C-alpha positions in Angstrom: -7.7 186.0 71.5 -10.9 187.8 70.9 -11.8 188.7 67.4 -13.6 191.6 66.7 -16.3 192.3 64.0 -16.8 188.7 63.4 -20.0 188.9 61.8 -20.4 188.6 58.2 -23.1 189.2 55.5 -23.4 188.0 52.1 -24.4 190.8 49.6 -25.2 188.1 47.1 -27.7 185.9 49.0 -28.1 188.0 52.3 -26.9 185.1 54.4 -25.5 186.2 57.7 -22.8 184.1 60.0 -20.2 184.6 62.5 -16.6 183.9 61.3 -14.6 181.4 63.2 -11.2 183.0 62.0 -9.9 186.3 61.8 -9.4 186.2 57.9 -12.4 186.9 55.7 -13.5 183.7 54.1 -13.0 183.4 50.4 -16.6 182.3 49.5 -20.1 182.5 51.1 -20.8 179.4 53.1 -24.4 179.2 51.9 -24.5 180.6 48.1 -20.7 179.9 47.5 -20.1 183.3 45.8 -16.5 184.5 46.0 -18.1 187.9 45.8 -20.1 187.7 48.9 -18.8 190.9 50.4 -18.9 193.1 47.4 -22.5 194.6 47.3 -24.4 194.2 44.0 -25.3 197.4 41.9 -28.4 196.2 41.4 -30.1 193.4 44.0 -31.7 190.2 42.2 -35.2 190.6 41.1 -35.9 187.2 43.1 -34.5 189.0 46.3 -36.6 192.1 45.7 -39.9 190.0 45.3 -39.3 187.8 48.3 -38.8 191.0 50.2 -42.1 192.7 48.6 -43.9 189.4 49.7 -42.5 189.9 53.5 -43.6 193.5 53.4 -47.2 192.7 52.3 -47.3 189.8 54.9 -46.3 192.1 57.9 -48.8 194.7 56.9 -51.4 192.1 56.7 -50.8 190.8 60.0 -50.9 194.1 61.5 -54.2 194.9 60.0 -55.6 191.4 61.1 -54.7 192.0 64.8 -55.0 195.6 65.2 -57.6 196.6 62.6 -58.1 198.7 59.6 -59.0 198.2 55.8 -57.1 195.4 54.3 -55.6 195.5 50.7 -52.7 197.0 48.8 -53.3 200.1 46.6 -50.1 200.1 44.7 -47.9 196.8 44.5 -45.4 198.6 42.1 -44.6 201.4 44.8 -43.9 198.7 47.4 -41.4 196.9 44.7 -39.6 200.4 44.0 -39.4 201.4 47.7 -37.7 197.9 48.3 -35.2 198.4 45.6 -34.5 201.8 46.7 -33.9 200.5 50.2 -31.6 197.8 49.1 -29.5 200.3 46.9 -29.1 202.7 49.9 -28.1 199.7 52.1 -25.5 198.4 49.5 -24.3 202.0 49.0 -24.2 203.3 52.3 -22.7 200.2 54.3 -22.9 200.6 58.1 -25.4 203.4 58.1 -28.3 201.6 59.7 -29.9 204.9 60.9 -30.1 206.0 57.4 -31.5 202.8 56.1 -34.3 203.2 58.9 -34.9 206.7 57.7 -34.9 205.8 54.1 -37.8 203.0 54.9 -39.8 205.5 57.0 -39.6 208.1 54.3 -41.0 206.0 51.8 -43.4 203.8 53.5 -45.2 206.5 55.8 -45.3 209.1 53.1 -46.5 207.3 50.2 -49.6 205.3 51.3 -49.1 202.0 49.3 -51.8 200.4 51.4 -55.4 201.0 52.1 -54.9 201.6 55.9 -51.8 201.0 58.3 -49.3 202.7 56.3 -47.6 204.4 59.4 -47.8 201.2 61.4 -46.2 199.3 58.5 -43.5 201.9 58.2 -42.7 201.8 61.9 -42.6 197.9 61.8 -40.5 197.8 58.9 -37.9 200.3 60.0 -37.4 198.7 63.3 -37.2 195.3 61.7 -34.4 196.0 59.3 -32.7 198.0 61.8 -32.7 195.3 64.4 -31.4 192.9 61.9 -28.5 195.2 61.7 -28.2 195.4 65.5 -29.7 198.7 65.8 -32.8 198.9 68.3 -35.2 201.7 68.0 -36.3 201.8 71.4 -39.2 204.1 71.5 -42.5 202.2 71.4 -45.0 202.7 68.5 -47.4 205.1 70.9 -44.6 207.5 71.5 -43.7 207.8 67.7 -47.2 208.2 66.5 -47.1 211.9 66.9 -43.9 212.3 64.4 -45.2 209.5 62.0 -48.6 211.6 61.6 -46.4 214.6 60.5 -44.1 212.5 58.5 -46.9 211.2 56.4 -48.9 214.5 56.0 -49.5 215.7 52.5 -46.5 218.0 51.5 -45.1 217.2 54.8 -42.0 219.5 55.6 -40.2 216.6 57.3 -37.1 215.4 55.3 -34.9 212.4 55.1 -32.3 214.2 57.5 -34.8 215.2 60.0 -36.2 211.5 59.9 -32.8 210.4 60.5 -32.1 212.8 63.4 -35.1 211.8 65.1 -34.2 207.9 64.7 -30.6 208.5 65.8 -31.8 210.2 69.3 -33.9 207.0 69.8 -31.5 204.3 68.8 -29.0 202.0 70.3 -26.6 199.3 69.3 -27.4 195.8 70.8 -25.7 192.4 71.0 -26.2 190.1 68.2 -27.6 187.5 71.0 -30.4 190.1 71.6 -31.5 190.6 68.2 -34.1 187.7 67.8 -35.6 188.7 71.3 -36.5 192.2 70.0 -37.4 191.1 66.7 -40.2 189.1 68.4 -41.7 192.2 70.1 -42.0 194.4 66.8 -45.4 193.4 65.8 -46.7 193.0 69.5 -45.5 196.6 70.1 -47.5 198.1 67.1 -50.7 195.9 67.7 -50.9 195.8 71.4 -50.6 199.7 71.5 -53.0 200.3 68.8 -55.7 198.0 70.6 -54.9 199.9 73.9 -55.6 203.6 72.4 -58.9 201.9 70.7 -60.0 200.8 74.1 -59.1 204.0 75.9 -61.1 205.9 73.3 -64.3 204.0 73.8 
């Protein structure tokens, strides 16, 4: 018998696994919490800080490889956006496109870094959507024009319009393909920025 929807995510430690049985487990196999399938009203500060660190690392890699001015302008803003992102995920379980829109809306508009904000917003949205098996198949170069409009001062593009744009460019993927696409996220951004720079010389 084929068991559908066997993928489980612990909302306490963010561990994910494939269930062997149809019944939901009583505890998370990693953190042992009996409340693993009940999202927290507030994510723990340690989780928030870990994600902030990963966001800054992703931005750093993008800048080193594709150019731009390094540095963070507002680390507190990054923290607040991460908290907002996790709250959205907890309150709107299954709305992966909405999660991606929330990330693009915050990170492209708020300019938390000295440079590379749009590149970082694209990479973050694509990464978190892929983790939830939703592939943003449009590449970075084809997304730049839209991202520029989102990032404009007093941009007229709102959350719902970003969500609509993403929905037209996303598709569900198999669990086995997630890692393959994740490996290509930074390569996509970095290689296309370099190609555009070379073509403009």
